[in-house]
C-alpha positions in Angstrom: 77.6 144.3 -134.7 79.9 146.8 -133.0 78.0 149.8 -131.9 79.5 153.2 -131.7 78.8 156.5 -130.0 76.4 159.0 -131.5 78.2 161.8 -133.4 79.2 164.3 -130.8 81.4 167.4 -130.9 85.0 166.6 -129.9 88.3 168.4 -130.2 90.8 167.5 -132.9 93.1 166.3 -130.1 90.5 163.8 -128.8 89.9 162.5 -132.3 93.6 162.0 -133.0 93.9 160.2 -129.6 91.0 158.0 -130.6 92.5 157.2 -134.0 95.9 156.3 -132.5 94.4 154.2 -129.7 92.3 152.3 -132.2 95.5 151.8 -134.2 97.2 150.4 -131.1 94.4 147.8 -130.7 94.6 146.8 -134.4 98.4 146.6 -134.3 98.4 144.5 -131.1 96.0 142.1 -132.9 98.3 142.0 -135.9 101.3 141.2 -133.7 99.3 138.5 -131.8 99.4 140.3 -128.5 95.7 140.0 -127.7 93.9 138.0 -125.1 90.5 137.7 -127.0 88.3 140.4 -125.5 90.4 140.8 -122.3 93.2 143.2 -121.2 93.2 146.8 -122.3 95.1 149.7 -123.8 94.0 153.1 -122.5 94.7 156.8 -123.1 94.0 160.0 -121.3 91.5 162.3 -123.1 93.4 165.5 -123.9 92.2 168.6 -122.0 89.7 166.5 -120.0 91.1 165.8 -116.6 90.0 162.4 -115.2 88.7 161.1 -118.5 90.1 158.1 -120.4 89.4 156.1 -123.5 89.1 152.3 -123.3 87.9 149.4 -125.6 84.3 148.4 -125.5 83.9 145.1 -123.6 83.1 142.0 -125.6 84.8 142.9 -128.9 88.0 141.6 -130.4 90.9 144.1 -130.7 90.9 143.8 -134.5 87.3 145.2 -134.4 88.0 148.4 -132.5 87.4 151.7 -134.2 88.0 155.3 -133.1 84.3 155.9 -132.5 83.7 152.7 -130.7 86.1 153.6 -127.9 84.3 154.4 -124.6 85.0 157.4 -122.5 85.2 156.6 -118.8 86.2 158.3 -115.5 88.9 157.2 -113.1 86.6 154.6 -111.6 85.8 153.0 -114.9 82.3 154.4 -115.2 81.0 155.5 -118.7 80.7 159.3 -119.1 79.5 159.3 -122.7 76.6 157.9 -124.7 78.4 154.9 -126.1 76.0 152.0 -126.0 78.7 149.4 -125.4 79.7 147.9 -122.1 83.0 148.5 -120.3 84.8 146.3 -117.9 85.5 148.4 -114.8 87.5 145.7 -113.1 89.9 145.7 -116.1 90.6 149.4 -115.5 92.0 148.8 -112.0 95.6 148.5 -113.1 95.3 151.3 -115.7 93.6 153.7 -113.3 96.4 153.2 -110.8 99.0 154.3 -113.3 97.0 157.1 -114.9 96.2 158.6 -111.5 99.8 158.6 -110.3 102.1 158.8 -113.3 101.3 162.1 -115.0 103.7 161.3 -117.8 101.9 158.0 -118.5 99.1 159.3 -120.8 99.1 155.8 -122.5 99.0 152.5 -120.7 99.1 149.0 -122.3 98.6 145.6 -120.5 99.0 142.2 -122.2 98.8 138.5 -121.4 101.0 137.2 -124.2 102.4 133.7 -124.0 106.0 134.8 -123.8 105.2 137.7 -121.5 103.4 135.5 -119.0 106.1 132.8 -119.3 108.8 135.3 -118.4 106.6 136.8 -115.6 106.4 133.3 -114.1 110.2 132.9 -113.9 112.0 133.8 -110.6 114.7 135.5 -112.7 112.2 137.5 -114.7 113.6 139.2 -117.8 117.2 138.1 -118.1 120.1 140.1 -119.7 120.5 137.7 -122.6 120.5 140.0 -125.6 120.6 143.5 -126.9 116.8 143.9 -127.1 116.4 142.7 -123.4 119.0 145.3 -122.4 116.7 148.1 -123.5 114.8 147.3 -120.2 117.8 146.5 -118.0 117.4 148.5 -114.8 114.3 150.1 -116.3 111.6 147.5 -115.4 109.6 147.1 -112.2 108.2 143.9 -110.8 104.9 143.4 -109.0 104.2 140.3 -107.1 101.0 138.5 -107.9 98.0 139.2 -105.6 95.3 137.5 -107.6 93.0 138.9 -110.3 93.4 142.7 -110.2 90.0 143.5 -108.8 90.9 145.0 -105.4 91.3 148.8 -105.5 93.7 148.8 -102.6 96.2 147.0 -104.8 96.5 150.1 -107.0 99.0 151.9 -104.6 101.2 148.8 -104.6 101.1 148.6 -108.4 102.2 152.2 -108.6 105.0 151.6 -106.2 106.2 148.6 -108.2 106.2 150.6 -111.4 108.0 153.6 -109.9 109.3 155.8 -112.7 110.0 152.9 -115.1 108.5 152.6 -118.6 107.7 148.9 -118.0 106.3 146.6 -115.4 106.4 142.8 -115.2 103.4 141.6 -113.2 104.6 138.3 -111.8 102.6 135.2 -112.8 100.4 137.6 -114.8 101.7 139.6 -117.7 103.3 142.8 -119.0 102.6 146.5 -118.8 104.2 149.5 -120.5 103.5 153.2 -120.4 104.3 156.2 -122.5 103.7 159.9 -123.0 102.6 159.1 -126.5 101.0 156.1 -128.3 104.3 155.5 -130.1 106.4 155.4 -127.0 104.0 153.1 -125.1 103.6 150.7 -128.1 107.3 150.6 -128.8 108.0 149.7 -125.2 105.5 146.8 -125.4 106.6 145.6 -128.8 110.2 145.3 -127.7 109.5 144.1 -124.2 107.4 141.3 -125.6 110.0 140.6 -128.2 112.6 140.3 -125.5 110.4 137.8 -123.7 109.9 135.8 -126.9 113.7 135.6 -127.5 114.3 134.6 -123.8 111.6 131.9 -124.2 113.3 130.5 -127.3 116.8 130.7 -125.8 115.8 128.8 -122.7 113.9 126.2 -124.8 117.2 125.2 -126.5 118.3 123.6 -123.3 121.9 124.8 -123.6 123.9 126.9 -121.2 122.9 130.6 -121.5 125.3 133.4 -121.9 124.2 136.4 -119.8 125.6 139.9 -120.7 128.1 141.0 -117.9 126.6 143.7 -115.6 129.1 146.3 -116.6 128.3 145.9 -120.3 124.6 145.7 -119.6 124.7 149.0 -117.8 126.7 150.5 -120.7 124.1 149.4 -123.2 121.3 150.7 -121.0 122.9 154.1 -121.0 123.2 153.9 -124.8 119.5 153.2 -125.1 118.7 156.1 -122.7 120.8 158.4 -124.9 119.0 157.3 -128.1 115.6 157.6 -126.3 116.3 161.4 -126.0 115.9 161.6 -129.8 112.2 161.6 -130.3 112.7 161.7 -134.1 113.4 157.9 -134.2 110.4 157.1 -132.1 108.2 159.3 -134.3 109.5 157.5 -137.5 108.8 154.2 -135.9 105.3 155.1 -134.9 104.6 156.5 -138.4 105.6 153.2 -139.8 103.2 151.4 -137.5 100.4 153.6 -138.5 101.1 152.8 -142.1 100.8 149.1 -141.2 97.4 149.8 -139.5 96.2 151.6 -142.6 97.3 148.8 -144.9 95.5 146.2 -142.7 92.2 148.1 -142.6 91.9 151.9 -142.6 88.4 151.5 -141.1 89.9 151.8 -137.6 89.9 155.6 -138.2 86.0 155.6 -138.4 
């Protein structure tokens, strides 16, 4: 049975962050972007510098609730009374980003089949379709150094990510960031979708048609222009929250 923290005073901003983070876990499970109990989605705790929320270790993502999320420090140590374990090693990548990208309040890391497949290709994400072009020139790459347990790798992860919204960890998986839950989740949803489409395209065994560089750059600028309109992103995230509520509103507990 999933244990939760004892009732404790918290700000409305923290509660809302918990609800949205729990929704991210439920939605990721819905879209089959989980790796059983492994990988993480994390969020900064509003108005509490150096504090973050992470999933309790050992539970499936479809089991996560707002109250079960564990509050940790930058080293992955628990700072609340939540009885559940955390996986400090799993926070290595997230802490690197949270510590150095102040705009990245939300960080999501996945090991999806399509994501790992594309991360294992020398070409990485190819400019094959409109969805992939959302990330053209806006995705970093980080060479594989083994399981992300070494703290000294954090600086290299940050360097590889740069100011991009997405990072492909070679031979490993995908990572996206955002200032909001909606921005981070949208980035991952479409990055993973682009990987799925590339996987399907290459599996057909026919010559591929890459988008010319000039056109790819034009589409990227179009995406950047549309990204300046937060209204669309808010509408998209609201629709995702409605899906989470239809699946099981218990994530809000």
